[in-house]
TORLUM-966254 format. One record per residue (C-alpha): x, y, z; residue in three letters; residue number from 0. Coordinates in nm, 3 decimals, always signed. Layout:
N
+---------+---------+---------+--------+-----+
!       X !       Y !       Z ! residu ! num !
+---------+---------+---------+--------+-----+
!       X !       Y !       Z !    ALA ! NUM !
...
+---------+---------+---------+--------+-----+
END
This chain:
211
+---------+---------+---------+--------+-----+
!       X !       Y !       Z ! residu ! num !
+---------+---------+---------+--------+-----+
!  +0.501 !  +4.225 !  +1.542 !    MET !   0 !
!  +0.587 !  +4.321 !  +1.878 !    HIS !   1 !
!  +0.907 !  +4.134 !  +2.043 !    THR !   2 !
!  +0.906 !  +4.061 !  +2.416 !    ILE !   3 !
!  +1.229 !  +3.937 !  +2.556 !    ILE !   4 !
!  +1.291 !  +3.793 !  +2.891 !    LEU !   5 !
!  +1.617 !  +3.880 !  +3.045 !    MET !   6 !
!  +1.854 !  +3.849 !  +3.327 !    ASN !   7 !
!  +2.210 !  +3.682 !  +3.335 !    SER !   8 !
!  +2.118 !  +3.525 !  +3.642 !    LYS !   9 !
!  +1.954 !  +3.173 !  +3.624 !    GLY !  10 !
!  +1.652 !  +3.048 !  +3.828 !    GLY !  11 !
!  +1.511 !  +3.410 !  +3.858 !    CYS !  12 !
!  +1.143 !  +3.335 !  +3.637 !    GLY !  13 !
!  +1.244 !  +3.410 !  +3.309 !    LYS !  14 !
!  +1.064 !  +3.126 !  +3.181 !    THR !  15 !
!  +0.764 !  +3.144 !  +3.409 !    THR !  16 !
!  +0.756 !  +3.491 !  +3.280 !    LEU !  17 !
!  +0.781 !  +3.405 !  +2.920 !    ALA !  18 !
!  +0.495 !  +3.149 !  +2.914 !    THR !  19 !
!  +0.240 !  +3.364 !  +3.111 !    ASN !  20 !
!  +0.301 !  +3.649 !  +2.882 !    ILE !  21 !
!  +0.259 !  +3.427 !  +2.570 !    ALA !  22 !
!  -0.039 !  +3.266 !  +2.727 !    ALA !  23 !
!  -0.196 !  +3.581 !  +2.796 !    TRP !  24 !
!  -0.154 !  +3.731 !  +2.445 !    TYR !  25 !
!  -0.264 !  +3.390 !  +2.307 !    ALA !  26 !
!  -0.594 !  +3.409 !  +2.486 !    ASP !  27 !
!  -0.630 !  +3.756 !  +2.365 !    GLU !  28 !
!  -0.676 !  +3.641 !  +2.060 !    GLY !  29 !
!  -0.296 !  +3.740 !  +1.927 !    ALA !  30 !
!  -0.114 !  +3.528 !  +1.698 !    ARG !  31 !
!  +0.185 !  +3.423 !  +1.947 !    VAL !  32 !
!  +0.530 !  +3.258 !  +1.919 !    CYS !  33 !
!  +0.756 !  +3.172 !  +2.199 !    LEU !  34 !
!  +1.117 !  +3.134 !  +2.097 !    ALA !  35 !
!  +1.333 !  +2.934 !  +2.351 !    ASP !  36 !
!  +1.718 !  +2.976 !  +2.379 !    TYR !  37 !
!  +1.781 !  +2.819 !  +2.656 !    ASP !  38 !
!  +1.928 !  +2.456 !  +2.645 !    PRO !  39 !
!  +1.734 !  +2.342 !  +2.907 !    GLN !  40 !
!  +1.411 !  +2.382 !  +2.646 !    ARG !  41 !
!  +1.185 !  +2.465 !  +2.964 !    SER !  42 !
!  +0.955 !  +2.670 !  +2.744 !    SER !  43 !
!  +0.956 !  +2.428 !  +2.478 !    LEU !  44 !
!  +0.862 !  +2.135 !  +2.731 !    ASP !  45 !
!  +0.575 !  +2.377 !  +2.863 !    TRP !  46 !
!  +0.445 !  +2.416 !  +2.504 !    LEU !  47 !
!  +0.457 !  +2.036 !  +2.458 !    LEU !  48 !
!  +0.244 !  +1.985 !  +2.756 !    ALA !  49 !
!  -0.006 !  +2.246 !  +2.650 !    ARG !  50 !
!  -0.045 !  +2.028 !  +2.351 !    GLY !  51 !
!  -0.263 !  +1.815 !  +2.536 !    ASP !  52 !
!  -0.547 !  +2.013 !  +2.562 !    TYR !  53 !
!  -0.812 !  +2.078 !  +2.322 !    GLN !  54 !
!  -0.992 !  +2.430 !  +2.259 !    GLY !  55 !
!  -0.716 !  +2.673 !  +2.386 !    ILE !  56 !
!  -0.477 !  +2.924 !  +2.174 !    PRO !  57 !
!  -0.241 !  +2.776 !  +1.981 !    GLU !  58 !
!  +0.136 !  +2.919 !  +2.087 !    ILE !  59 !
!  +0.385 !  +2.841 !  +1.785 !    ARG !  60 !
!  +0.737 !  +2.726 !  +1.882 !    ALA !  61 !
!  +1.071 !  +2.801 !  +1.807 !    ILE !  62 !
!  +1.398 !  +2.586 !  +1.920 !    ASP !  63 !
!  +1.610 !  +2.882 !  +1.911 !    ALA !  64 !
!  +1.919 !  +2.677 !  +2.010 !    VAL !  65 !
!  +1.893 !  +2.483 !  +1.722 !    ASN !  66 !
!  +1.708 !  +2.682 !  +1.445 !    HIS !  67 !
!  +1.715 !  +3.078 !  +1.321 !    PRO !  68 !
!  +1.523 !  +3.305 !  +1.484 !    LEU !  69 !
!  +1.225 !  +3.334 !  +1.222 !    ARG !  70 !
!  +0.862 !  +3.368 !  +1.375 !    PRO !  71 !
!  +0.567 !  +3.250 !  +1.103 !    PRO !  72 !
!  +0.436 !  +3.497 !  +0.902 !    LYS !  73 !
!  +0.159 !  +3.669 !  +1.057 !    GLY !  74 !
!  +0.272 !  +3.652 !  +1.402 !    THR !  75 !
!  +0.188 !  +3.932 !  +1.605 !    ASP !  76 !
!  +0.367 !  +3.850 !  +1.940 !    ILE !  77 !
!  +0.711 !  +3.709 !  +1.977 !    LEU !  78 !
!  +0.870 !  +3.616 !  +2.323 !    VAL !  79 !
!  +1.167 !  +3.538 !  +2.344 !    ILE !  80 !
!  +1.300 !  +3.306 !  +2.676 !    ASP !  81 !
!  +1.673 !  +3.424 !  +2.681 !    ALA !  82 !
!  +1.939 !  +3.198 !  +2.841 !    PRO !  83 !
!  +2.097 !  +3.234 !  +3.157 !    ALA !  84 !
!  +2.454 !  +3.342 !  +3.140 !    GLY !  85 !
!  +2.422 !  +3.617 !  +2.899 !    THR !  86 !
!  +2.716 !  +3.861 !  +2.894 !    HIS !  87 !
!  +2.881 !  +4.075 !  +2.668 !    GLY !  88 !
!  +2.847 !  +4.064 !  +2.287 !    GLY !  89 !
!  +2.584 !  +3.818 !  +2.290 !    GLU !  90 !
!  +2.342 !  +4.051 !  +2.514 !    ILE !  91 !
!  +2.346 !  +4.295 !  +2.168 !    GLY !  92 !
!  +2.315 !  +3.998 !  +1.960 !    LYS !  93 !
!  +1.957 !  +3.903 !  +2.134 !    LEU !  94 !
!  +1.854 !  +4.274 !  +2.144 !    LEU !  95 !
!  +1.887 !  +4.307 !  +1.776 !    LYS !  96 !
!  +1.528 !  +4.275 !  +1.687 !    ARG !  97 !
!  +1.374 !  +4.338 !  +2.049 !    VAL !  98 !
!  +1.132 !  +4.592 !  +2.120 !    ASP !  99 !
!  +1.070 !  +4.521 !  +2.478 !    THR ! 100 !
!  +1.268 !  +4.406 !  +2.771 !    LEU ! 101 !
!  +1.140 !  +4.251 !  +3.090 !    LEU ! 102 !
!  +1.394 !  +4.167 !  +3.363 !    MET ! 103 !
!  +1.279 !  +3.933 !  +3.673 !    PRO ! 104 !
!  +1.477 !  +3.971 !  +3.975 !    VAL ! 105 !
!  +1.402 !  +3.779 !  +4.305 !    LEU ! 106 !
!  +1.427 !  +3.925 !  +4.656 !    PRO ! 107 !
!  +1.761 !  +3.799 !  +4.773 !    SER ! 108 !
!  +2.092 !  +3.984 !  +4.798 !    LEU ! 109 !
!  +2.271 !  +3.757 !  +4.530 !    ILE ! 110 !
!  +1.995 !  +3.807 !  +4.303 !    ASP ! 111 !
!  +2.059 !  +4.198 !  +4.360 !    MET ! 112 !
!  +2.406 !  +4.206 !  +4.306 !    ARG ! 113 !
!  +2.364 !  +3.965 !  +3.975 !    ALA ! 114 !
!  +2.075 !  +4.251 !  +3.881 !    CYS ! 115 !
!  +2.335 !  +4.522 !  +3.942 !    SER ! 116 !
!  +2.621 !  +4.388 !  +3.720 !    HIS ! 117 !
!  +2.390 !  +4.269 !  +3.425 !    PHE ! 118 !
!  +2.240 !  +4.632 !  +3.398 !    LEU ! 119 !
!  +2.566 !  +4.743 !  +3.356 !    LYS ! 120 !
!  +2.638 !  +4.544 !  +3.070 !    GLU ! 121 !
!  +2.267 !  +4.599 !  +2.942 !    LEU ! 122 !
!  +2.328 !  +4.963 !  +2.919 !    MET ! 123 !
!  +2.661 !  +4.943 !  +2.733 !    ALA ! 124 !
!  +2.479 !  +4.742 !  +2.467 !    SER ! 125 !
!  +2.417 !  +4.985 !  +2.170 !    GLY ! 126 !
!  +2.016 !  +4.974 !  +2.122 !    ARG ! 127 !
!  +1.958 !  +4.962 !  +2.506 !    ALA ! 128 !
!  +2.236 !  +5.303 !  +2.562 !    ALA ! 129 !
!  +2.025 !  +5.453 !  +2.270 !    ARG ! 130 !
!  +1.677 !  +5.437 !  +2.464 !    GLY ! 131 !
!  +1.565 !  +5.195 !  +2.139 !    GLN ! 132 !
!  +1.419 !  +4.934 !  +2.401 !    ILE ! 133 !
!  +1.177 !  +4.978 !  +2.649 !    ARG ! 134 !
!  +1.269 !  +4.816 !  +2.984 !    THR ! 135 !
!  +1.080 !  +4.717 !  +3.286 !    GLY ! 136 !
!  +1.169 !  +4.485 !  +3.598 !    ILE ! 137 !
!  +0.940 !  +4.255 !  +3.789 !    ILE ! 138 !
!  +0.994 !  +4.138 !  +4.120 !    ALA ! 139 !
!  +0.943 !  +3.775 !  +4.116 !    ASN ! 140 !
!  +0.839 !  +3.530 !  +4.383 !    ARG ! 141 !
!  +0.785 !  +3.793 !  +4.635 !    VAL ! 142 !
!  +0.701 !  +3.730 !  +5.012 !    ARG ! 143 !
!  +0.587 !  +4.078 !  +5.139 !    GLU ! 144 !
!  +0.663 !  +4.208 !  +5.506 !    ASN ! 145 !
!  +0.988 !  +4.012 !  +5.520 !    THR ! 146 !
!  +1.322 !  +4.208 !  +5.548 !    ARG ! 147 !
!  +1.460 !  +4.074 !  +5.219 !    VAL ! 148 !
!  +1.157 !  +4.206 !  +5.056 !    PHE ! 149 !
!  +1.213 !  +4.573 !  +5.192 !    GLN ! 150 !
!  +1.570 !  +4.541 !  +5.052 !    GLN ! 151 !
!  +1.475 !  +4.436 !  +4.739 !    LEU ! 152 !
!  +1.226 !  +4.724 !  +4.722 !    ASP ! 153 !
!  +1.457 !  +5.007 !  +4.815 !    GLN ! 154 !
!  +1.680 !  +4.822 !  +4.558 !    TYR ! 155 !
!  +1.446 !  +4.872 !  +4.300 !    LEU ! 156 !
!  +1.339 !  +5.197 !  +4.379 !    GLY ! 157 !
!  +1.682 !  +5.318 !  +4.352 !    ASP ! 158 !
!  +1.677 !  +5.221 !  +3.974 !    LEU ! 159 !
!  +1.595 !  +5.445 !  +3.664 !    LYS ! 160 !
!  +1.395 !  +5.155 !  +3.550 !    ILE ! 161 !
!  +1.035 !  +5.094 !  +3.609 !    PRO ! 162 !
!  +0.947 !  +4.820 !  +3.850 !    ILE ! 163 !
!  +0.595 !  +4.704 !  +3.706 !    LEU ! 164 !
!  +0.489 !  +4.461 !  +3.967 !    THR ! 165 !
!  +0.572 !  +4.244 !  +4.246 !    HIS ! 166 !
!  +0.458 !  +3.850 !  +4.177 !    LEU ! 167 !
!  +0.403 !  +3.633 !  +4.512 !    ARG ! 168 !
!  +0.538 !  +3.338 !  +4.548 !    GLU ! 169 !
!  +0.284 !  +3.090 !  +4.456 !    SER ! 170 !
!  +0.190 !  +2.756 !  +4.351 !    GLN ! 171 !
!  -0.012 !  +2.799 !  +4.099 !    ASN ! 172 !
!  +0.302 !  +2.897 !  +3.879 !    TYR ! 173 !
!  +0.421 !  +2.524 !  +3.935 !    ILE ! 174 !
!  +0.066 !  +2.427 !  +3.822 !    ARG ! 175 !
!  +0.121 !  +2.621 !  +3.505 !    SER ! 176 !
!  +0.474 !  +2.486 !  +3.432 !    ALA ! 177 !
!  +0.359 !  +2.142 !  +3.488 !    GLU ! 178 !
!  +0.026 !  +2.174 !  +3.292 !    THR ! 179 !
!  +0.145 !  +2.390 !  +2.998 !    GLY ! 180 !
!  -0.155 !  +2.619 !  +3.077 !    LEU ! 181 !
!  -0.091 !  +3.021 !  +3.189 !    GLY ! 182 !
!  -0.213 !  +3.103 !  +3.499 !    ILE ! 183 !
!  -0.506 !  +3.296 !  +3.317 !    PHE ! 184 !
!  -0.636 !  +3.002 !  +3.211 !    GLU ! 185 !
!  -0.637 !  +2.794 !  +3.527 !    LEU ! 186 !
!  -0.944 !  +2.801 !  +3.780 !    ALA ! 187 !
!  -1.030 !  +3.177 !  +3.846 !    PRO ! 188 !
!  -1.107 !  +3.088 !  +4.204 !    SER ! 189 !
!  -0.747 !  +2.960 !  +4.270 !    LEU ! 190 !
!  -0.582 !  +3.253 !  +4.073 !    VAL ! 191 !
!  -0.720 !  +3.580 !  +4.121 !    TRP ! 192 !
!  -0.471 !  +3.693 !  +4.373 !    GLN ! 193 !
!  -0.198 !  +3.610 !  +4.133 !    ASP ! 194 !
!  -0.373 !  +3.741 !  +3.804 !    VAL ! 195 !
!  -0.432 !  +4.143 !  +3.957 !    ILE ! 196 !
!  -0.065 !  +4.161 !  +3.991 !    GLN ! 197 !
!  -0.007 !  +4.092 !  +3.637 !    TRP ! 198 !
!  -0.266 !  +4.391 !  +3.538 !    ASP ! 199 !
!  +0.013 !  +4.672 !  +3.567 !    PRO ! 200 !
!  +0.253 !  +4.470 !  +3.335 !    VAL ! 201 !
!  -0.016 !  +4.404 !  +3.068 !    PHE ! 202 !
!  -0.126 !  +4.802 !  +3.096 !    ASP ! 203 !
!  +0.277 !  +4.904 !  +3.051 !    TRP ! 204 !
!  +0.275 !  +4.667 !  +2.763 !    LEU ! 205 !
!  -0.015 !  +4.824 !  +2.575 !    ALA ! 206 !
!  +0.109 !  +5.155 !  +2.596 !    GLN ! 207 !
!  +0.415 !  +5.056 !  +2.409 !    GLN ! 208 !
!  +0.193 !  +4.899 !  +2.133 !    GLN ! 209 !
!  -0.051 !  +5.215 !  +2.097 !    ASP ! 210 !
+---------+---------+---------+--------+-----+
END
């Protein structure tokens, strides 16, 4: 089982958006996927409830990790964990105990970049992360290119020693995805092709770890 966690102590950076779309992509590829939601707001679980309204799309199993132990069903291939905002200190280490891969969304704002710096310091103080036992990548989220703040984000991320996998554009398709319980990969191709191609480097990078 490959376990992927979406984590950043800063709220509103897109952890749920990434978690749900990664879960949908793997499910569409035929993997047995489980999505665990540690956030009391239950955004990932609400997305899964909306997904239940459709027939003929791949099943994604759910774990309410706020109220229940993290026990994926037997035979799970991919476990995607939506971590809560405000995770600090020892809580980081607890969440990372069973994780293979950490993906960190970062928004193009000075506030988010500063929060990212603080979180990375805490992350690298965690035992498994410090020992290099967790593969970590960054995703720049809700990006508007050719803006000053994008250039600042690009420069800031470029100074880190963690790979920047992709820049996801700000798109209404992610709102449609959240409302419908579908991944953007399951929406009409004519609507989402620009978004879908931005995910290719992420899944290529994830596949390298699974090989």
